[in-house]
FIKOLZA-1660 file (N, C-alpha, C; in steps of 0.1 Angstrom, whole numbers, plus 5000, padded with zeros to 4 digits):
% residues 165
   i   px   py   pz ch aa at
   1 5009 4988 5000  A  X  N
   1 5000 5000 5000  A  X CA
   1 5009 5012 5000  A  X  C
   2 5004 5023 4993  A  X  N
   2 5012 5035 4993  A  X CA
   2 5010 5043 5005  A  X  C
   3 5018 5052 5008  A  X  N
   3 5018 5060 5020  A  X CA
   3 5005 5069 5020  A  X  C
   4 4999 5072 5008  A  X  N
   4 4988 5081 5007  A  X CA
   4 4975 5074 5008  A  X  C
   5 4974 5061 5010  A  X  N
   5 4962 5053 5010  A  X CA
   5 4955 5056 5024  A  X  C
   6 4941 5056 5024  A  X  N
   6 4934 5059 5037  A  X CA
   6 4938 5049 5048  A  X  C
   7 4940 5036 5045  A  X  N
   7 4944 5027 5055  A  X CA
   7 4958 5030 5060  A  X  C
   8 4967 5034 5052  A  X  N
   8 4980 5037 5056  A  X CA
   8 4980 5050 5064  A  X  C
   9 4972 5059 5061  A  X  N
   9 4971 5072 5068  A  X CA
   9 4964 5069 5082  A  X  C
  10 4954 5060 5082  A  X  N
  10 4948 5057 5096  A  X CA
  10 4958 5050 5104  A  X  C
  11 4965 5040 5098  A  X  N
  11 4975 5032 5106  A  X CA
  11 4987 5041 5110  A  X  C
  12 4991 5050 5101  A  X  N
  12 5002 5058 5104  A  X CA
  12 4999 5069 5114  A  X  C
  13 4987 5072 5116  A  X  N
  13 4983 5082 5126  A  X CA
  13 4979 5076 5139  A  X  C
  14 4981 5062 5140  A  X  N
  14 4977 5056 5152  A  X CA
  14 4963 5052 5152  A  X  C
  15 4955 5055 5142  A  X  N
  15 4941 5052 5141  A  X CA
  15 4939 5038 5135  A  X  C
  16 4927 5033 5136  A  X  N
  16 4923 5020 5130  A  X CA
  16 4911 5023 5121  A  X  C
  17 4912 5018 5109  A  X  N
  17 4901 5021 5100  A  X CA
  17 4888 5014 5105  A  X  C
  18 4878 5021 5105  A  X  N
  18 4865 5016 5110  A  X CA
  18 4859 5007 5101  A  X  C
  19 4854 4996 5106  A  X  N
  19 4847 4986 5098  A  X CA
  19 4833 4992 5094  A  X  C
  20 4828 4989 5082  A  X  N
  20 4815 4994 5079  A  X CA
  20 4804 4988 5088  A  X  C
  21 4795 4996 5092  A  X  N
  21 4784 4992 5101  A  X CA
  21 4775 4982 5094  A  X  C
  22 4770 4972 5102  A  X  N
  22 4761 4962 5096  A  X CA
  22 4748 4969 5092  A  X  C
  23 4741 4962 5084  A  X  N
  23 4728 4968 5079  A  X CA
  23 4719 4970 5091  A  X  C
  24 4719 4961 5101  A  X  N
  24 4710 4963 5113  A  X CA
  24 4715 4975 5120  A  X  C
  25 4728 4977 5122  A  X  N
  25 4733 4988 5129  A  X CA
  25 4729 5001 5122  A  X  C
  26 4730 5001 5109  A  X  N
  26 4726 5013 5101  A  X CA
  26 4711 5016 5103  A  X  C
  27 4703 5006 5103  A  X  N
  27 4688 5008 5104  A  X CA
  27 4686 5013 5118  A  X  C
  28 4692 5007 5128  A  X  N
  28 4690 5011 5142  A  X CA
  28 4694 5026 5144  A  X  C
  29 4705 5030 5137  A  X  N
  29 4710 5044 5138  A  X CA
  29 4699 5053 5131  A  X  C
  30 4694 5049 5120  A  X  N
  30 4684 5057 5113  A  X CA
  30 4671 5058 5122  A  X  C
  31 4667 5047 5128  A  X  N
  31 4656 5048 5137  A  X CA
  31 4658 5057 5149  A  X  C
  32 4670 5056 5154  A  X  N
  32 4673 5065 5166  A  X CA
  32 4673 5079 5162  A  X  C
  33 4677 5082 5150  A  X  N
  33 4677 5096 5146  A  X CA
  33 4664 5102 5141  A  X  C
  34 4654 5092 5140  A  X  N
  34 4641 5096 5135  A  X CA
  34 4639 5096 5120  A  X  C
  35 4650 5093 5113  A  X  N
  35 4650 5092 5098  A  X CA
  35 4641 5081 5093  A  X  C
  36 4640 5070 5101  A  X  N
  36 4632 5059 5098  A  X CA
  36 4623 5056 5111  A  X  C
  37 4611 5051 5109  A  X  N
  37 4603 5048 5120  A  X CA
  37 4609 5036 5127  A  X  C
  38 4608 5035 5141  A  X  N
  38 4612 5024 5148  A  X CA
  38 4601 5013 5148  A  X  C
  39 4604 5002 5141  A  X  N
  39 4594 4992 5138  A  X CA
  39 4595 4980 5146  A  X  C
  40 4584 4974 5149  A  X  N
  40 4583 4961 5155  A  X CA
  40 4589 4950 5146  A  X  C
  41 4598 4942 5150  A  X  N
  41 4604 4932 5142  A  X CA
  41 4601 4918 5147  A  X  C
  42 4591 4916 5155  A  X  N
  42 4588 4903 5161  A  X CA
  42 4583 4894 5149  A  X  C
  43 4584 4881 5152  A  X  N
  43 4580 4871 5142  A  X CA
  43 4565 4870 5141  A  X  C
  44 4557 4876 5150  A  X  N
  44 4543 4877 5150  A  X CA
  44 4538 4885 5138  A  X  C
  45 4530 4879 5129  A  X  N
  45 4525 4886 5117  A  X CA
  45 4517 4898 5121  A  X  C
  46 4508 4896 5131  A  X  N
  46 4499 4907 5135  A  X CA
  46 4507 4919 5142  A  X  C
  47 4516 4916 5151  A  X  N
  47 4523 4926 5158  A  X CA
  47 4514 4932 5169  A  X  C
  48 4521 4940 5177  A  X  N
  48 4513 4947 5188  A  X CA
  48 4503 4957 5184  A  X  C
  49 4492 4957 5190  A  X  N
  49 4481 4967 5188  A  X CA
  49 4473 4968 5201  A  X  C
  50 4480 4976 5210  A  X  N
  50 4474 4977 5224  A  X CA
  50 4460 4982 5225  A  X  C
  51 4457 4992 5216  A  X  N
  51 4444 4998 5216  A  X CA
  51 4434 4992 5207  A  X  C
  52 4438 4981 5201  A  X  N
  52 4429 4973 5192  A  X CA
  52 4422 4981 5181  A  X  C
  53 4429 4991 5175  A  X  N
  53 4423 4999 5165  A  X CA
  53 4426 4994 5151  A  X  C
  54 4432 4982 5150  A  X  N
  54 4435 4976 5137  A  X CA
  54 4448 4981 5131  A  X  C
  55 4456 4989 5138  A  X  N
  55 4468 4995 5133  A  X CA
  55 4479 4991 5143  A  X  C
  56 4490 4985 5138  A  X  N
  56 4501 4981 5147  A  X CA
  56 4506 4994 5154  A  X  C
  57 4510 4992 5167  A  X  N
  57 4514 5004 5175  A  X CA
  57 4525 5012 5169  A  X  C
  58 4535 5005 5164  A  X  N
  58 4547 5012 5159  A  X CA
  58 4544 5020 5147  A  X  C
  59 4534 5015 5138  A  X  N
  59 4530 5023 5126  A  X CA
  59 4521 5034 5130  A  X  C
  60 4513 5032 5140  A  X  N
  60 4504 5043 5145  A  X CA
  60 4513 5054 5151  A  X  C
  61 4523 5051 5159  A  X  N
  61 4532 5061 5164  A  X CA
  61 4539 5069 5153  A  X  C
  62 4543 5062 5143  A  X  N
  62 4550 5068 5131  A  X CA
  62 4541 5078 5124  A  X  C
  63 4528 5074 5122  A  X  N
  63 4518 5082 5115  A  X CA
  63 4515 5095 5124  A  X  C
  64 4513 5093 5137  A  X  N
  64 4510 5104 5146  A  X CA
  64 4521 5114 5146  A  X  C
  65 4533 5110 5145  A  X  N
  65 4545 5119 5145  A  X CA
  65 4547 5126 5131  A  X  C
  66 4540 5122 5121  A  X  N
  66 4542 5129 5108  A  X CA
  66 4538 5143 5108  A  X  C
  67 4545 5152 5101  A  X  N
  67 4541 5166 5100  A  X CA
  67 4530 5168 5089  A  X  C
  68 4519 5162 5091  A  X  N
  68 4508 5163 5081  A  X CA
  68 4495 5167 5088  A  X  C
  69 4485 5170 5081  A  X  N
  69 4472 5175 5087  A  X CA
  69 4465 5163 5094  A  X  C
  70 4456 5167 5102  A  X  N
  70 4448 5157 5109  A  X CA
  70 4440 5148 5099  A  X  C
  71 4435 5154 5089  A  X  N
  71 4427 5146 5078  A  X CA
  71 4437 5137 5071  A  X  C
  72 4449 5141 5069  A  X  N
  72 4458 5132 5062  A  X CA
  72 4463 5121 5072  A  X  C
  73 4464 5124 5085  A  X  N
  73 4467 5114 5094  A  X CA
  73 4456 5103 5095  A  X  C
  74 4443 5108 5095  A  X  N
  74 4432 5099 5095  A  X CA
  74 4432 5090 5082  A  X  C
  75 4435 5096 5071  A  X  N
  75 4437 5088 5058  A  X CA
  75 4448 5078 5059  A  X  C
  76 4459 5082 5065  A  X  N
  76 4470 5073 5067  A  X CA
  76 4467 5062 5076  A  X  C
  77 4460 5064 5087  A  X  N
  77 4455 5054 5096  A  X CA
  77 4446 5044 5089  A  X  C
  78 4437 5049 5081  A  X  N
  78 4428 5040 5073  A  X CA
  78 4436 5032 5064  A  X  C
  79 4446 5037 5058  A  X  N
  79 4455 5029 5049  A  X CA
  79 4462 5018 5057  A  X  C
  80 4468 5022 5069  A  X  N
  80 4475 5013 5077  A  X CA
  80 4466 5001 5082  A  X  C
  81 4453 5005 5085  A  X  N
  81 4444 4995 5090  A  X CA
  81 4441 4985 5078  A  X  C
  82 4439 4990 5066  A  X  N
  82 4437 4982 5054  A  X CA
  82 4449 4973 5052  A  X  C
  83 4461 4978 5053  A  X  N
  83 4473 4970 5051  A  X CA
  83 4474 4959 5061  A  X  C
  84 4471 4963 5074  A  X  N
  84 4471 4953 5084  A  X CA
  84 4461 4942 5082  A  X  C
  85 4449 4945 5078  A  X  N
  85 4439 4936 5075  A  X CA
  85 4443 4926 5065  A  X  C
  86 4451 4930 5055  A  X  N
  86 4455 4921 5045  A  X CA
  86 4465 4910 5050  A  X  C
  87 4472 4913 5061  A  X  N
  87 4481 4904 5068  A  X CA
  87 4474 4893 5076  A  X  C
  88 4462 4897 5081  A  X  N
  88 4455 4887 5090  A  X CA
  88 4442 4881 5084  A  X  C
  89 4438 4885 5072  A  X  N
  89 4426 4880 5067  A  X CA
  89 4427 4865 5064  A  X  C
  90 4416 4858 5065  A  X  N
  90 4415 4843 5062  A  X CA
  90 4417 4841 5047  A  X  C
  91 4428 4836 5043  A  X  N
  91 4432 4834 5029  A  X CA
  91 4423 4824 5022  A  X  C
  92 4415 4816 5029  A  X  N
  92 4406 4806 5023  A  X CA
  92 4392 4812 5021  A  X  C
  93 4389 4824 5026  A  X  N
  93 4376 4830 5026  A  X CA
  93 4375 4840 5015  A  X  C
  94 4369 4837 5004  A  X  N
  94 4369 4846 4992  A  X CA
  94 4361 4859 4996  A  X  C
  95 4351 4859 5003  A  X  N
  95 4344 4871 5007  A  X CA
  95 4353 4880 5016  A  X  C
  96 4360 4874 5025  A  X  N
  96 4369 4882 5034  A  X CA
  96 4380 4888 5026  A  X  C
  97 4385 4880 5016  A  X  N
  97 4396 4885 5007  A  X CA
  97 4391 4897 4999  A  X  C
  98 4379 4896 4994  A  X  N
  98 4373 4907 4986  A  X CA
  98 4371 4919 4994  A  X  C
  99 4366 4917 5006  A  X  N
  99 4363 4928 5015  A  X CA
  99 4376 4935 5019  A  X  C
 100 4387 4927 5022  A  X  N
 100 4400 4933 5025  A  X CA
 100 4405 4942 5012  A  X  C
 101 4403 4936 5001  A  X  N
 101 4408 4943 4988  A  X CA
 101 4400 4956 4986  A  X  C
 102 4387 4955 4989  A  X  N
 102 4378 4967 4988  A  X CA
 102 4382 4978 4998  A  X  C
 103 4385 4973 5010  A  X  N
 103 4390 4983 5021  A  X CA
 103 4403 4989 5016  A  X  C
 104 4412 4982 5010  A  X  N
 104 4425 4987 5006  A  X CA
 104 4422 4997 4995  A  X  C
 105 4413 4994 4985  A  X  N
 105 4411 5003 4974  A  X CA
 105 4405 5016 4979  A  X  C
 106 4396 5016 4989  A  X  N
 106 4390 5028 4995  A  X CA
 106 4400 5036 5002  A  X  C
 107 4410 5029 5009  A  X  N
 107 4420 5037 5016  A  X CA
 107 4430 5044 5006  A  X  C
 108 4432 5038 4994  A  X  N
 108 4440 5044 4984  A  X CA
 108 4433 5057 4979  A  X  C
 109 4421 5056 4976  A  X  N
 109 4413 5068 4971  A  X CA
 109 4413 5078 4982  A  X  C
 110 4410 5075 4994  A  X  N
 110 4409 5084 5005  A  X CA
 110 4423 5092 5007  A  X  C
 111 4434 5085 5007  A  X  N
 111 4447 5091 5009  A  X CA
 111 4450 5100 4997  A  X  C
 112 4446 5096 4985  A  X  N
 112 4448 5105 4974  A  X CA
 112 4440 5117 4975  A  X  C
 113 4427 5116 4980  A  X  N
 113 4418 5128 4981  A  X CA
 113 4423 5137 4992  A  X  C
 114 4428 5132 5004  A  X  N
 114 4431 5141 5014  A  X CA
 114 4445 5148 5012  A  X  C
 115 4452 5143 5002  A  X  N
 115 4464 5150 4998  A  X CA
 115 4462 5159 4986  A  X  C
 116 4450 5160 4981  A  X  N
 116 4447 5168 4969  A  X CA
 116 4451 5182 4971  A  X  C
 117 4457 5189 4962  A  X  N
 117 4459 5186 4948  A  X CA
 117 4472 5178 4945  A  X  C
 118 4480 5175 4956  A  X  N
 118 4492 5167 4954  A  X CA
 118 4489 5152 4956  A  X  C
 119 4480 5146 4948  A  X  N
 119 4476 5133 4950  A  X CA
 119 4487 5123 4950  A  X  C
 120 4498 5126 4943  A  X  N
 120 4509 5116 4943  A  X CA
 120 4515 5115 4957  A  X  C
 121 4514 5125 4965  A  X  N
 121 4519 5124 4979  A  X CA
 121 4511 5114 4986  A  X  C
 122 4498 5113 4984  A  X  N
 122 4490 5103 4991  A  X CA
 122 4494 5089 4986  A  X  C
 123 4495 5087 4973  A  X  N
 123 4499 5074 4968  A  X CA
 123 4513 5070 4973  A  X  C
 124 4522 5080 4974  A  X  N
 124 4535 5077 4979  A  X CA
 124 4535 5072 4994  A  X  C
 125 4526 5079 5002  A  X  N
 125 4525 5075 5016  A  X CA
 125 4519 5061 5017  A  X  C
 126 4509 5058 5008  A  X  N
 126 4503 5045 5008  A  X CA
 126 4514 5034 5006  A  X  C
 127 4523 5037 4996  A  X  N
 127 4534 5027 4994  A  X CA
 127 4543 5026 5006  A  X  C
 128 4546 5037 5013  A  X  N
 128 4555 5036 5024  A  X CA
 128 4548 5028 5035  A  X  C
 129 4535 5030 5037  A  X  N
 129 4527 5023 5047  A  X CA
 129 4528 5008 5044  A  X  C
 130 4526 5005 5031  A  X  N
 130 4527 4991 5027  A  X CA
 130 4541 4985 5031  A  X  C
 131 4552 4993 5028  A  X  N
 131 4565 4988 5031  A  X CA
 131 4568 4986 5046  A  X  C
 132 4563 4995 5054  A  X  N
 132 4566 4993 5068  A  X CA
 132 4557 4983 5075  A  X  C
 133 4546 4980 5069  A  X  N
 133 4536 4970 5074  A  X CA
 133 4543 4956 5071  A  X  C
 134 4549 4954 5060  A  X  N
 134 4555 4941 5056  A  X CA
 134 4570 4941 5059  A  X  C
 135 4574 4946 5071  A  X  N
 135 4588 4948 5074  A  X CA
 135 4595 4936 5079  A  X  C
 136 4590 4924 5080  A  X  N
 136 4597 4913 5084  A  X CA
 136 4595 4902 5074  A  X  C
 137 4603 4891 5074  A  X  N
 137 4602 4880 5065  A  X CA
 137 4588 4874 5066  A  X  C
 138 4583 4872 5078  A  X  N
 138 4570 4866 5080  A  X CA
 138 4559 4875 5074  A  X  C
 139 4559 4888 5077  A  X  N
 139 4549 4897 5072  A  X CA
 139 4550 4898 5057  A  X  C
 140 4562 4899 5051  A  X  N
 140 4563 4899 5036  A  X CA
 140 4558 4887 5030  A  X  C
 141 4561 4875 5036  A  X  N
 141 4555 4862 5030  A  X CA
 141 4540 4862 5031  A  X  C
 142 4535 4867 5042  A  X  N
 142 4520 4867 5043  A  X CA
 142 4514 4877 5033  A  X  C
 143 4520 4888 5031  A  X  N
 143 4516 4898 5021  A  X CA
 143 4515 4891 5007  A  X  C
 144 4526 4883 5004  A  X  N
 144 4527 4876 4991  A  X CA
 144 4516 4865 4990  A  X  C
 145 4513 4859 5001  A  X  N
 145 4503 4848 5002  A  X CA
 145 4489 4855 4999  A  X  C
 146 4487 4867 5005  A  X  N
 146 4475 4874 5003  A  X CA
 146 4473 4877 4988  A  X  C
 147 4484 4882 4982  A  X  N
 147 4483 4886 4968  A  X CA
 147 4480 4874 4959  A  X  C
 148 4487 4862 4963  A  X  N
 148 4485 4850 4955  A  X CA
 148 4470 4846 4956  A  X  C
 149 4464 4847 4969  A  X  N
 149 4451 4843 4971  A  X CA
 149 4441 4851 4963  A  X  C
 150 4445 4864 4961  A  X  N
 150 4436 4873 4953  A  X CA
 150 4437 4871 4938  A  X  C
 151 4447 4863 4933  A  X  N
 151 4449 4861 4919  A  X CA
 151 4437 4858 4912  A  X  C
 152 4434 4866 4901  A  X  N
 152 4422 4864 4893  A  X CA
 152 4411 4873 4897  A  X  C
 153 4412 4880 4909  A  X  N
 153 4401 4888 4913  A  X CA
 153 4402 4901 4906  A  X  C
 154 4390 4908 4905  A  X  N
 154 4389 4921 4898  A  X CA
 154 4386 4931 4909  A  X  C
 155 4395 4941 4910  A  X  N
 155 4393 4952 4920  A  X CA
 155 4393 4964 4913  A  X  C
 156 4383 4973 4916  A  X  N
 156 4383 4986 4910  A  X CA
 156 4382 4997 4921  A  X  C
 157 4388 5008 4918  A  X  N
 157 4388 5019 4928  A  X CA
 157 4374 5025 4929  A  X  C
 158 4369 5027 4941  A  X  N
 158 4356 5033 4943  A  X CA
 158 4355 5048 4939  A  X  C
 159 4344 5053 4937  A  X  N
 159 4341 5067 4935  A  X CA
 159 4336 5074 4947  A  X  C
 160 4338 5087 4948  A  X  N
 160 4332 5094 4959  A  X CA
 160 4341 5094 4971  A  X  C
 161 4336 5099 4982  A  X  N
 161 4344 5100 4995  A  X CA
 161 4345 5086 5001  A  X  C
 162 4357 5081 5001  A  X  N
 162 4359 5068 5007  A  X CA
 162 4366 5068 5020  A  X  C
 163 4368 5080 5026  A  X  N
 163 4374 5081 5039  A  X CA
 163 4365 5077 5050  A  X  C
 164 4370 5069 5060  A  X  N
 164 4362 5065 5071  A  X CA
 164 4359 5077 5080  A  X  C
 165 4348 5077 5086  A  X  N
 165 4344 5089 5095  A  X CA
 165 4354 5090 5107  A  X  C
% end
């Protein structure tokens, strides 16, 4: 190694080159800084929901802390509830699957409406909620199982006000 290499400079100055942080350490640092929500990583697909409102506690805390309007927070909670329902629905019950899909479609329209005229912001938030909901291997697998169970179903976006009261 040449004298000008970073490792030589660190060693020459008595320092030790720092090993790159593990992915988990990087995620934990981002969570601690608030750049990422601190998420439940238990193997339980449902996860904790102390107040039984249908939204995992960690996702609810993340939504509550967002710098958005109350109407937008309500829409985000509706979306989180719909995402959570997709994880726990009976995959053998066609009516329950369709109901969960309809609830998800209504939440997409609601979020889009409450972010109007910047509807893309609502769709973007919906995608983020989906990502944080399926944040473990078990939850991601369950989400894929739900999608597979819906294969062949027709889902259309509803018209009008779809936001829950």
